[in-house]
C-alpha positions, 0 to 999 in steps of 0.5 A: 058735094063740093066744088072744085071751081074756085070761089071768086075772091072777097076783098077785105077778106081771109076765106078759113078753107081748107088751107087756111085750117092746114097753116093755123093748126097750130095756132088754133090748138093751143088757142083751143087750151085755153078753155082751161083757166090752168093753160091761160095761166101759163099762158100769161106767165110765159108767151113765148114758151107756150107759144113754142110747146105749139110750135107757132111759125114766126109770123103766128107768134108775132099776130100773137105777141102784137094781138093783131086779130087781123094777121091771126086769121091770115095766119090760119085762126079761125075767129072761134078760137081767136075769141079764146085768145082775147078773152084773157086780155078782156078783149070782147067780139066789139073789140076784135069788130073794131081791129078788122074796121081800122075803128075804134071801139066806140066806133064801131059799137056807133055802127052797129047801133046805127044798123040796127035802127 
């Protein structure tokens, strides 16, 4: 059974809870559509029209235009669906991790290697 007591905030994070799920429904639905190669091609052909088709909010659309994962998470994006969006542009989880930590990809990879030693 879920507790009604709010959890303490975790600095630098946006927990994906029920409110975030509602907020990001259209964004996540659009990103899920990228499972289809035809949909990925349609998005790349006209990103603005594709976003309008899903009814994204302006903050969501701005984050898509900027390809900014932290903004997408704040706009209700779920990491699993956002990975489908990032894949369109050849970005992998190390690119995303670097963006989230404010590092270059090379710095982020070095940090991962150092942590594994």
